[in-house]
RODO-2510 file (C-alpha; in nm, 4 decimals, decimal comma):
residues 259
     n   res          X          Y          Z
     1     x     0,4085     2,9749    -0,1716
     2     x     0,6244     3,0567     0,1194
     3     x     0,5867     3,4485     0,1458
     4     x     0,9250     3,5416     0,0370
     5     x     1,0543     3,7286    -0,2507
     6     x     1,3561     3,6834    -0,4358
     7     x     1,4863     4,0060    -0,3460
     8     x     1,5208     3,9187     0,0144
     9     x     1,8322     3,7390    -0,0603
    10     x     2,0231     3,9849    -0,2721
    11     x     2,3251     4,0470    -0,0672
    12     x     2,5977     4,0271    -0,3177
    13     x     2,9321     4,1028    -0,2821
    14     x     3,1587     4,3161    -0,5467
    15     x     3,2952     4,0028    -0,6918
    16     x     3,1213     3,7735    -0,9038
    17     x     3,1065     3,3990    -0,8274
    18     x     3,3434     3,2076    -1,0796
    19     x     3,0191     3,0051    -1,1652
    20     x     2,8360     3,1749    -1,4407
    21     x     2,4562     3,1251    -1,4431
    22     x     2,5283     2,9545    -1,8073
    23     x     2,6781     2,6653    -1,5939
    24     x     2,3396     2,5976    -1,4295
    25     x     2,1385     2,3834    -1,6490
    26     x     1,7912     2,4671    -1,6139
    27     x     1,6517     2,1256    -1,7092
    28     x     1,8318     1,9875    -1,4132
    29     x     1,5915     1,8612    -1,1040
    30     x     1,5880     2,1353    -0,8508
    31     x     1,6551     1,8426    -0,5697
    32     x     1,9353     1,7198    -0,7438
    33     x     2,0679     2,0731    -0,7574
    34     x     1,9871     2,1051    -0,3889
    35     x     2,1765     1,8013    -0,2886
    36     x     2,4879     1,8957    -0,4797
    37     x     2,4995     2,2552    -0,3433
    38     x     2,2810     2,2569    -0,0135
    39     x     2,3187     2,6400     0,0061
    40     x     2,0985     2,6681    -0,3047
    41     x     1,8171     2,5910    -0,0700
    42     x     1,8412     2,9522     0,0551
    43     x     1,7706     3,0859    -0,2920
    44     x     1,4822     2,8246    -0,3510
    45     x     1,3266     2,9341    -0,0182
    46     x     1,3449     3,2977    -0,0947
    47     x     1,1940     3,2492    -0,4529
    48     x     0,9141     3,0347    -0,3035
    49     x     1,0373     2,7188    -0,4932
    50     x     0,9248     2,3794    -0,3512
    51     x     1,2603     2,1948    -0,3502
    52     x     1,1396     1,9262    -0,1197
    53     x     0,8371     1,7672    -0,2221
    54     x     0,8762     1,9265    -0,5665
    55     x     1,2259     1,8135    -0,5960
    56     x     1,1800     1,6121    -0,9502
    57     x     1,0676     1,9359    -1,1274
    58     x     1,3283     2,1069    -1,3619
    59     x     1,4493     2,4472    -1,2325
    60     x     1,2851     2,6133    -1,5482
    61     x     0,9515     2,4240    -1,4503
    62     x     0,9984     2,5297    -1,0967
    63     x     1,0530     2,8857    -1,1693
    64     x     0,7485     2,9096    -1,3790
    65     x     0,5460     2,7293    -1,1026
    66     x     0,6641     3,0006    -0,8728
    67     x     0,6204     3,2865    -1,0918
    68     x     0,9667     3,3994    -1,0711
    69     x     1,2189     3,4649    -1,3594
    70     x     1,4510     3,1868    -1,4649
    71     x     1,7583     3,4149    -1,5106
    72     x     1,7240     3,5896    -1,1946
    73     x     1,7218     3,2705    -0,9989
    74     x     2,0032     3,1209    -1,1816
    75     x     2,1999     3,4350    -1,1356
    76     x     2,1336     3,4199    -0,7395
    77     x     2,2381     3,0577    -0,7541
    78     x     2,5632     3,1514    -0,9336
    79     x     2,6141     3,4047    -0,6579
    80     x     2,5521     3,2031    -0,3681
    81     x     2,8420     3,1104    -0,1124
    82     x     2,9497     2,7478    -0,1668
    83     x     3,2158     2,7551     0,0579
    84     x     3,0083     2,6167     0,3575
    85     x     3,0488     2,2527     0,2477
    86     x     2,7918     1,9926     0,3466
    87     x     2,9293     1,8505     0,6290
    88     x     2,7100     1,5289     0,6021
    89     x     2,8430     1,2593     0,3680
    90     x     2,5223     1,2023     0,1456
    91     x     2,6580     0,8368     0,0291
    92     x     2,6694     0,7135     0,4037
    93     x     2,3207     0,6583     0,4678
    94     x     2,3740     0,5689     0,8341
    95     x     2,5203     0,9297     0,8884
    96     x     2,2646     1,1044     0,6934
    97     x     1,9804     0,8936     0,8987
    98     x     2,1627     1,0269     1,2311
    99     x     2,1648     1,3649     1,0868
   100     x     1,7805     1,3523     1,0070
   101     x     1,6857     1,2231     1,3478
   102     x     1,9402     1,4462     1,5663
   103     x     1,8603     1,7437     1,3668
   104     x     1,4891     1,7437     1,2426
   105     x     1,3124     1,4691     1,4577
   106     x     1,4708     1,5966     1,7939
   107     x     1,3475     1,9522     1,6764
   108     x     1,0048     1,8095     1,6357
   109     x     0,9675     1,6381     1,9313
   110     x     1,0513     1,9452     2,1305
   111     x     0,8769     2,2202     1,9148
   112     x     0,5551     2,0717     1,8313
   113     x     0,4094     2,0320     2,1889
   114     x     0,5368     2,3878     2,2879
   115     x     0,4072     2,5399     1,9612
   116     x     0,0597     2,3614     2,0194
   117     x     0,0357     2,5373     2,3622
   118     x     0,1123     2,8796     2,2182
   119     x    -0,1174     2,8221     1,9190
   120     x    -0,4033     2,7591     2,1491
   121     x    -0,3199     3,0538     2,3750
   122     x    -0,2950     3,3087     2,0973
   123     x    -0,6499     3,1596     1,9264
   124     x    -0,7904     3,2097     2,2805
   125     x    -0,6757     3,5468     2,3294
   126     x    -0,6663     3,6858     1,9905
   127     x    -0,9789     3,4719     1,8316
   128     x    -1,2230     3,7715     1,8404
   129     x    -1,0203     4,0015     1,6315
   130     x    -0,8474     3,7491     1,4353
   131     x    -1,1189     3,4918     1,3298
   132     x    -0,8645     3,3124     1,1096
   133     x    -0,6865     3,1864     1,4042
   134     x    -0,9629     2,9370     1,5035
   135     x    -0,8936     2,7780     1,1409
   136     x    -0,5206     2,8107     1,2189
   137     x    -0,5450     2,6088     1,5313
   138     x    -0,7655     2,3225     1,3422
   139     x    -0,5019     2,3001     1,1060
   140     x    -0,2126     2,2810     1,3565
   141     x    -0,3952     2,0366     1,5655
   142     x    -0,4170     1,8103     1,2453
   143     x    -0,0497     1,8565     1,1418
   144     x     0,1318     1,8098     1,4918
   145     x     0,0005     1,4702     1,5683
   146     x     0,0542     1,3556     1,2049
   147     x     0,4180     1,4656     1,2067
   148     x     0,4687     1,2839     1,5544
   149     x     0,3306     0,9538     1,3965
   150     x     0,5247     1,0215     1,1052
   151     x     0,8733     1,0477     1,2457
   152     x     0,8142     0,7391     1,4928
   153     x     0,7326     0,5386     1,2005
   154     x     1,0471     0,6335     1,0012
   155     x     1,2445     0,5511     1,3140
   156     x     1,0963     0,2250     1,4022
   157     x     1,0162     0,0772     1,0523
   158     x     1,1756     0,2863     0,7541
   159     x     1,5370     0,3622     0,8861
   160     x     1,6220     0,0279     1,0399
   161     x     1,5709    -0,1322     0,6967
   162     x     1,7874     0,1560     0,5052
   163     x     2,0555     0,0965     0,7775
   164     x     2,0715    -0,2709     0,6979
   165     x     2,0613    -0,2258     0,3488
   166     x     2,3254     0,0180     0,3773
   167     x     2,5649    -0,1968     0,5708
   168     x     2,5380    -0,4521     0,2893
   169     x     2,3276    -0,7075     0,4815
   170     x     2,0754    -0,9203     0,2792
   171     x     1,7147    -0,8222     0,2811
   172     x     1,4444    -1,0819     0,2554
   173     x     1,1815    -1,0469    -0,0188
   174     x     0,9335    -0,8845     0,2339
   175     x     1,1814    -0,6400     0,3653
   176     x     1,2488    -0,5311     0,0286
   177     x     0,8713    -0,5013    -0,0793
   178     x     0,8016    -0,3288     0,2440
   179     x     1,1005    -0,0828     0,2244
   180     x     0,9639     0,0227    -0,1351
   181     x     0,6042     0,0377     0,0009
   182     x     0,6819     0,2620     0,3052
   183     x     0,8902     0,4971     0,0861
   184     x     0,5956     0,5732    -0,1003
   185     x     0,3837     0,6118     0,2225
   186     x     0,6351     0,8526     0,3635
   187     x     0,6447     1,0573     0,0448
   188     x     0,2696     1,0618     0,0465
   189     x     0,2808     1,1883     0,3929
   190     x     0,5469     1,4609     0,3072
   191     x     0,3160     1,5872     0,0663
   192     x     0,0050     1,6169     0,2989
   193     x     0,2217     1,7881     0,5329
   194     x     0,3401     2,0487     0,2652
   195     x    -0,0483     2,0980     0,2048
   196     x    -0,1066     2,1793     0,5666
   197     x     0,1833     2,4122     0,5927
   198     x     0,0684     2,5940     0,2988
   199     x    -0,2590     2,6423     0,4801
   200     x    -0,0946     2,7822     0,7606
   201     x     0,1114     3,0278     0,5596
   202     x    -0,2064     3,1390     0,3751
   203     x    -0,3697     3,1839     0,7243
   204     x    -0,0749     3,3990     0,8589
   205     x    -0,0844     3,5869     0,5612
   206     x     0,2817     3,4439     0,4631
   207     x     0,3789     3,4677     0,8295
   208     x     0,3120     3,8414     0,8664
   209     x     0,2725     3,9635     1,2487
   210     x    -0,0205     4,1781     1,2594
   211     x    -0,0084     4,5357     1,3827
   212     x    -0,1890     4,4593     1,7278
   213     x     0,0153     4,1284     1,8164
   214     x     0,1333     4,0695     2,1526
   215     x     0,4925     3,9051     2,2049
   216     x     0,3107     3,5400     2,2276
   217     x     0,1598     3,6034     1,8814
   218     x     0,4544     3,7539     1,7125
   219     x     0,6497     3,4358     1,8717
   220     x     0,3965     3,2105     1,7424
   221     x     0,4083     3,3350     1,3806
   222     x     0,8048     3,3147     1,3760
   223     x     0,8028     2,9616     1,5033
   224     x     0,5743     2,8197     1,2480
   225     x     0,7704     3,0102     0,9736
   226     x     1,0769     2,8369     1,1103
   227     x     0,8894     2,5003     1,1304
   228     x     0,7888     2,5413     0,7866
   229     x     1,1592     2,6062     0,6785
   230     x     1,2844     2,3219     0,8977
   231     x     1,0341     2,0622     0,7342
   232     x     1,1439     2,1740     0,3755
   233     x     1,5048     2,1026     0,4680
   234     x     1,3968     1,7778     0,6560
   235     x     1,1950     1,6558     0,3659
   236     x     1,4611     1,7371     0,0848
   237     x     1,6919     1,5319     0,2828
   238     x     1,4526     1,2239     0,2552
   239     x     1,2950     1,2738    -0,0544
   240     x     1,5622     1,3748    -0,2631
   241     x     1,8697     1,2065    -0,1030
   242     x     1,7863     0,9178     0,1634
   243     x     1,4915     0,7651    -0,0383
   244     x     1,6720     0,7790    -0,3600
   245     x     1,9792     0,6329    -0,2676
   246     x     1,7793     0,3476    -0,0877
   247     x     1,5963     0,2980    -0,4080
   248     x     1,9150     0,2871    -0,6270
   249     x     2,0516     0,0220    -0,3808
   250     x     1,7558    -0,1857    -0,3977
   251     x     1,7917    -0,1736    -0,7585
   252     x     2,1418    -0,2505    -0,7801
   253     x     2,1425    -0,5263    -0,5233
   254     x     2,3990    -0,3765    -0,3477
   255     x     2,2773    -0,5696     0,0071
   256     x     2,3602    -0,8819    -0,1582
   257     x     2,7124    -0,8278    -0,2467
   258     x     2,8439    -0,8713     0,1282
   259     x     2,6172    -1,1836     0,1751
***
């Protein structure tokens, strides 16, 4: 799916990790694994495993869908360095929201318009020799405004309700219903974004720079690749952490405890 192979990640030291691959349950959801050990996302990326929108799938199922060997992936997960501890407190939803906005939303606000200009330029200059660039431009022009609208809706409607919930403030019945509805809408948007990014990956042959590419073409491919990788991490934080925790608090009636 992502144009990478597991061997890209094989940079093992001579010492084995204390964690054996036998300790990694193949029936655990991959989104849950990535939440507990953020470094695992590097393995999932390299293996072409969809850990963001497909985070509910078990490790075994995800490996099967990606066409990679389960034991190889478990070995890589056991070897991955986990000493770069997650700096964000997953239980503090306000802190996580700040991280999403400052890290991912700000990146999109700066990168999407700049990348649009680059995509248009490359399609104009190289379109005759690379007819797939016309389709690439069309897909990107669908993707960029959709992502801009998505982050606007999150910041103006979704995140304020989650922050209120996280503070322990009482939510009205309408707010509770709306939060559940809008989380479903955001997750559906994430699925659509993933489909568009898949198309871009196909149209660039897995983000491969052609032999006749100029520096602008090369930069476009590299930045589209980076956009997909950032989106995977972004969606993982929302689908598998933020929205899950918000749903749990709603179900537990957490916001009523301080009222």
